[in-house]
N, C-alpha and C positions, 0 to 999 in steps of 0.2 A: 194416202193410198198410193201404193206402188204397183204398177202394172208393166211387166216386161215380157216380151216374146221376141227373141232375137236368134239369128243364125249368123255364124261367122267362122272363118277358118284362119288359124294361125299355125303355120308350119304343118305338122302332122295332126294337130288338134282340130277337130270339127266341133264347134260349140253350137249346141241347140238347147237354149235355156228358156224356161218359162217360170216366172215368179209373180205371185200376186200376194200382197200383204198389206195390213193396216198399220196404224201407228205402233210405236215400240221398236224393238230391235229385231231385225231379220238377219239371222246368221247364215252365211254361206259356209258350209262345212264339207270337207273332203280332203283326200290325200293330196300331196304336192302333184301338180300337173292335172288336177281335175278340171281346171278352167275358172277357178274362183276369181283370181286377179284379172284375168281377161274379161270376165263379165263386169267386174266393178269398173274397169277402164272404159268399157263400152258405155256404162251409165254416165261416167264423168265426161265423155266426149273425147277422151284421149285416143280412142280407136273408133272407127266407123263400122257398124255392122253391115254385112252384105245385104241383109233384109231384116225386117221386123219393125217393132214399135216399142217405145219407152215413154211411159207417162208417169209423172210424179205430181201428186196432189191436183190432178185435173189438168196439168200443164203438159202438153206433148213436147218432148225433147227431141224425139226422133221418130220418123214414120217414113219408111222407104216408099210406100205406095203413095203417100201424099207429098213427097219431096221435102220433108221437114228434117233438118239436121242442125240444131242450134249449136254454136261453138261453145267450148267449155265455159268461157267467161259469161255467157248469157244463160247458162243452165241453173245458176243459183244453187250449186251444190258445194258442200264443204268436203275436203278430202284430208284425212289423217293417214300418213304413210307409216311404214315400219320404223323409219328413222324420222326424227322430229323435223328436219329440214328447216330449222330456224335461221333467220338472217343473222350471221355472226356480227355484223356491224351495227345491229340495233339492240337496244336493251330489251328486257322482257316487255316493258310497257310499249316500246316501239314496235315489237313484233305483234302484240295484241292490237295496237292501233292500226297497223297495216290491214289486218282483217276487217276492222271497222270501216276503214276508208274505201274498201272495195265496193261497198253498197251505198247507193244514194240514200240520204236521210229518210225520205218518205217510205223506203222499203225495209228499213231496219226494224227487226223485231227482237233483237237481243241488246241488252244494256251492258255497258262496259263494267260498271261496278258490280252488277249481279253475277256476271261470268267470273269476275275476279274472286268474288265471295264463294261461288259455287265450287270452283276448282282450288280454293285456298291459295291464291297467288299473290295476295297482298304484300307479303314480306319479300317477294321476289322481284317486284316491279322495277327496281333500279339496278338489278343485276344483269350480267351479260351471259349469253348462252354457254360460253365456255366454262363458266363457274358453276353450272347447274349439274345435278345428278341426272342420270338417264330418265328416271321417273319424273323429275321436275321438268325436264325439257319436253317430255311427251305431254304433260299437263298444259304447258304453254302452247304446244302445237294444237291441242284440242281446243283451247280457248281461242286461238287465232282463227281456227276454222269456224267456230260457233259465232264469233263476232262478225263474220261475213253474212250473218242472217240467212243461212241456207234453207232451202225447202227440204233438203235431205242431206244427212251427214254420212259420208262414206268412210269406213275405217278398215284399212287393209292390214291385217295382222299387227295392230298397234302395240302389242305387248311382246312381239316375237323377239325383239332385241334386248329385252329386260331380263334380269335374273329373278328368281322366285320372290325375293323380298320386295323388289320394285314392282312386280306384277301385283302383289298383295296391296301395295300402296295405291295403285292406279284403279283397280277394280271398283272400289266403293265410289270413286268419282264418276265412273261410267254409269254405275247404277243411279247416281244422283241426277245426272243429266238426262237419263232415260225417264226417270220418274217426275222430275220437276219441270223440265222443258217440254215434255211430250213431243219431242222432235223425232220423226222417223229416222232410223239408223240402219244402214246395211253394214254388217260386221263380218269381215272375212277372218276365218281362223281354221287351223287344223288341230287345235287343242280343245278336246271335248269338254274339259273342265270349265274353260271360259264360256263356251257356248251355253252349257247347261245353266251356269250361274246368271248369264246376262240375257239370253234370247227369249223372245216371245214366240217368234216363228223360226223354225229350223228348216233350212233347205239343204238337202243332201245332194252333193254333186259327185259324179264319177265319169271320167273320160269325156268331159265336155257336155254331159247331159245332167239335167235335174231329175234325179231318180225319185225323190219323194219330198214333200213339203207339207208343213202343218204345224200346229202348236207343239212346242218342244216336248211336253209330257206325253203326247200321243206318239210322236216319232220315236222317242226313246223306249216306249213300251212295246214296239213291234219287233218280234223275234226275227222276222224275215230280213230285217235291215242290219242285223249284227255284222255282216261282212263289211259294211260301210261305217257303222258307228264304233266298231272295234269290239272283238270278243272279250278282251281283257278288261276293257272299260265299261262293258255293258252294265246297265242298271236302270232304275226308274227315277222319275222326278216327282216329288210330292209337293203340293202347295198347302202350306200350313200357317198357323199363327202361334205366337208365343202365348201359352196358356197358364204357365206357372213356373215357379223357381224353387228348387230344393237347395236352400243355402247351406245346410249342414253337409251335404254330399256333393255340392258343386255341379248340380244338374239343372237343365231347363226342360220343362214340359211343353211339347208342341201339340196342337190340336189340328186334326184333319179328318174330314168326313166322319165326324162323331167318334173318332179314334184318338188315341194318345200315343205319343212317341217321346221317349226320353233321350236327350243328347247332352254332351258336355256343356257346361254353363255358357250361355251367351249373354253378353252385357247389353241387352236390348229391352225396351219397354214392353209391358204387357200389350198384347194385341198386334204387335209388329208382324206384318205379313212376310212370309219367307218362302223360298223354294229350297227343297232339301233333296240332295242327290243320295240315293241309297244304292250302292254297288251290288250287283247280283252276287258277287263272291262273298258278301257279308251277310247273306240271308240263307238260313237253313230251314228245313221243313220237318215237322213232326205230325204223325197221324192223330195224336192225342195231346191235350194240353200238358206241357211239361211241368213237372213239380220239382221243387228243390233245385232250381237252376240258377246259375249266375246271370243269365240273360234276362234283362228287365223288360225288353220289348217283345211281347208275344201277341201276335195279331191273328185272329181267326179269319179265314177267308176261303175262297173257292178257286180251284184250279181252272184256268181258262184254256191253257194250251201247254203241251209238253213237247219239246223239241230235243231229240237225242241223236238220231242218226247212228253213225258208227264211231263217233268220237268218244273219248273217255268221259266227257262231261255232258250233262243235260241241263238245259235252261227251262225253267218252269215259270210260266206267266200266271200270276195270282191276281185275284180281285179281293182286296182287303178294304174296300170302300174307295180305293184308287188302285191303279195298276202297280204291281210290284213284281220284280223278277228275282227268282232264286236260282243260283247256280250250284248244282250238286253233282255227284258222280253218276254216271249212267247206271252203275251197279246199284246205287241207292234208289234211283228212280224205279228200277225193275224190282228190287226187293220190297219196296213199299207199294208196288203196283199203282203208281200214280197215273191218274187219268183225268181228262176234263170233267168238270162237274163235281169232283171229289172235295169234301170239306177237310181242310188241313189247318195247321197252325204254323205261321211263319215266325221265326226268331231272328231278331236283329240286335247285335251287340251295340249298346249305346256309344261305346268308345270308338266304334268303327265309323261313326258319322263325325268326322273332324271338321274344323272350322272352314277349310276351303270348300267343303261339301255343302255349306249353307250360305245362301245369298239373299239379299233383299229382293222381295217379289215386286215386279213391275206393277204400276197402278193402271196400266192400259188394258189389263186382262185379269181375270180371276179375282174379282173384288169381293166375292162372297166369302 
């Protein structure tokens, strides 16, 4: 359990942050300058809040009213930076062992061999940091932080310096440590794709303030938060399971809320829990069930909210057993006379749900 209530000023930024979350990944999301890194540095003890309280797993790390301010080395937090910051004079094994040596044996809860296996580092142990790719260096950095047996793992935009291929390499490992270690993680990012794929709790920050916080699927379904989540990237998050495979046509069937969704084939076992990002721009609306259509995903639902204003586009929040957002033209919304409570049919092209839009679902939440 993480409980944070802090105030702090850095230059022109006045940080007033409030965060409360359970196990899993808590993502701090916002534009550059929102205060994300400042907040994570306050958690780590690299900066001292002017006032407030920080509690991790029942341990008070900072309390201005009680005069408590543990130094960084006593907070038992792991920190993964944008750059790996490995020791160049130590091998991969030496870097990992450094993390292990930071913690007294009686307080260690991470095993060297397990972390090596979890992050697939076995073939790298004898190599030097300069010989590693960016993705490999970041995996070693994560392993070093984990082997310090932290109460909480802090990750400050750990994929920001990597190209698309290396990001795709690292994301499954972060999913594995989330699900297997059950270690609470605070993950800073300004990339919505990462946040949706990884986070259990999403904290939106703007100009030093926490604007909204809650389960990622709830935050992403709120139309009023589009200025912060991004109009172009707006969409919903569905929690589903692998329910079938169409080998002949290379498709996978997903089940959610007694509904079915077809996506390009996923090489995953039946029953695998997933989180699926459906972009609003990939959803269209019909008043009657379409016939003779190339779109294979047709979901009946009810309109919950229509937000148009004076812009060319309108966002329509639907209930199809789970929240779903459709982005259409304002002209179409008026022509169809869309209104809350109306029964409609949502259409989603299967090919629009690409592999980066599908991630492993955390086991800390949504197990049904």
